[in-house]
C-alpha positions as CSV (number, residue, x, y, z in Angstrom):
1,M,19.9,15.6,-27.5
2,K,20.3,12.1,-26.1
3,L,21.7,13.8,-22.7
4,F,18.4,15.7,-22.4
5,Q,16.3,12.8,-23.0
6,Y,18.3,10.6,-20.4
7,L,18.0,13.2,-17.9
8,K,14.2,13.8,-18.4
9,Q,13.9,9.8,-18.0
10,W,15.9,9.8,-14.9
11,Q,13.8,12.6,-13.4
12,A,10.8,10.8,-14.3
13,R,11.9,7.6,-12.7
14,R,13.0,9.5,-9.4
15,R,9.4,11.1,-9.4
16,Y,7.6,8.0,-9.8
17,R,9.8,6.0,-7.1
18,A,9.3,9.0,-4.8
19,A,5.4,8.9,-5.3
20,L,5.3,5.2,-5.1
21,T,7.1,5.3,-1.7
22,I,5.2,8.2,-0.2
23,Y,1.7,6.6,-1.3
24,L,3.0,3.1,0.1
25,A,4.2,4.5,3.3
26,S,1.0,6.5,4.0
27,Y,-1.2,3.6,3.4
28,T,0.8,1.3,5.2
29,Y,1.0,3.7,8.3
30,R,-2.6,3.8,8.5
31,C,-2.7,0.2,8.3
32,L,-0.3,-0.4,11.2
33,S,-1.5,-1.1,14.7
34,L,-1.2,1.6,17.2
35,H,1.9,-0.2,18.9
36,E,3.5,-0.4,15.3
37,Q,2.7,3.2,14.6
38,Q,4.5,4.1,18.0
39,R,7.5,2.1,17.1
40,V,7.7,4.1,13.7
41,S,7.2,7.4,15.5
42,D,9.9,6.5,18.1
43,W,12.3,5.6,15.5
44,I,11.7,8.9,13.7
45,R,11.8,10.9,17.2
46,N,15.3,9.2,17.8
47,L,16.5,10.3,14.3
48,I,15.2,13.9,14.5
49,D,15.2,15.3,18.1
50,G,18.3,17.4,18.7
51,K,20.0,16.1,15.6
52,F,18.4,17.2,12.5
53,N,18.2,21.0,13.7
54,P,18.3,22.3,17.2
55,A,15.3,24.3,16.4
56,F,13.2,21.5,14.9
57,S,12.0,18.9,17.2
58,F,9.6,15.8,16.8
59,K,6.6,18.0,18.1
60,E,7.1,20.4,15.0
61,F,7.3,17.4,12.9
62,E,3.9,16.2,14.3
63,L,2.3,19.9,13.9
64,F,3.6,21.3,11.0
65,L,4.8,18.9,8.1
66,P,2.4,17.8,5.6
67,V,1.5,14.0,5.3
68,R,3.4,13.7,2.3
69,A,6.7,15.0,4.1
70,K,5.7,12.6,7.0
71,A,5.2,9.8,4.9
72,A,8.6,10.0,3.4
73,F,10.1,9.7,7.1
74,W,7.5,6.9,7.9
75,A,9.2,5.1,4.8
76,V,12.5,5.4,5.9
77,A,11.5,4.2,9.3
78,M,9.4,1.5,8.3
79,N,12.2,0.3,5.9
80,S,14.7,0.5,8.9
81,L,12.3,-1.4,11.4
82,G,11.7,-4.2,8.9
83,I,7.9,-3.3,8.4
84,P,7.0,-4.4,4.7
85,P,4.4,-2.3,2.6
86,A,0.8,-3.1,3.4
87,V,0.3,-3.8,-0.6
88,P,1.1,-7.3,-1.4
89,G,4.1,-7.7,-3.7
90,E,5.5,-4.4,-3.1
91,L,8.9,-3.4,-1.7
92,W,10.2,-0.1,-0.4
93,Q,12.3,1.5,-2.9
94,I,14.8,2.7,-0.4
95,P,18.4,1.8,-0.2
96,V,19.9,1.0,3.0
97,Q,21.8,4.3,4.2
98,S,23.7,5.5,7.4
99,R,21.9,7.5,9.9
100,W,22.4,10.6,8.5
101,G,21.8,9.0,5.1
102,N,18.3,8.3,6.3
103,L,17.4,12.1,6.7
104,R,18.8,12.6,3.1
105,L,16.6,9.9,1.9
106,A,13.5,11.3,3.2
107,N,14.4,14.8,2.2
108,K,15.0,13.6,-1.5
109,M,11.6,11.9,-1.5
110,I,9.9,15.1,-0.3
111,L,11.7,17.3,-3.0
112,D,11.2,14.7,-5.8
113,W,7.3,14.7,-4.9
114,R,5.2,16.5,-7.3
115,S,1.3,16.3,-6.9
116,S,0.7,17.2,-10.5
117,S,3.4,15.1,-12.1
118,P,2.3,12.4,-14.4
119,A,4.4,10.1,-12.3
120,T,1.9,10.7,-9.6
121,T,-1.0,9.9,-11.7
122,Q,0.6,6.6,-12.8
123,V,1.2,5.6,-9.3
124,Q,-2.2,6.3,-8.2
125,D,-3.3,4.1,-11.3
126,Y,-0.9,1.6,-10.4
127,L,-2.4,1.5,-6.6
128,K,-6.0,1.5,-7.7
129,S,-5.2,-1.8,-9.9
130,K,-3.7,-3.3,-6.7
131,G,-7.0,-2.3,-4.6
132,V,-5.7,0.3,-2.9
133,D,-8.3,3.5,-2.2
134,V,-5.9,6.2,-3.2
135,T,-8.7,8.8,-2.9
136,S,-8.8,8.2,1.0
137,I,-5.1,9.3,1.0
138,D,-4.7,12.9,1.7
139,L,-1.2,13.7,1.1
140,G,-1.9,17.7,1.3
141,A,-3.2,17.4,4.8
142,K,-1.2,18.0,8.0
């Protein structure tokens, strides 16, 4: 019985961290200057183009992935580039990884994301208390 409770808590923490990171990344990316956004995009382009999957390029990343998936990659890129979250007092919840580890981190965040999860609601309430307008962050858009 305790094992199942532990697993449920572990899953909830993982989903909370994913939701927080994705919301922070989306908000931070919108707050960056065009030059900084280009730095983030170039970092992702170098990570994805021809390495992730020969059939998947940066153009497909820009055109077809929803914002929540892009935000996971933005978070990994901004963390690697040393760009802090735009919300004061927050840190990226991402461990340092190798080049291929960065792909895995982004993919894990995408898989851990649940729009209807209680963790997502908690993150929205938390960010609202920090003064972030979470209603303007549309993570379902492309």
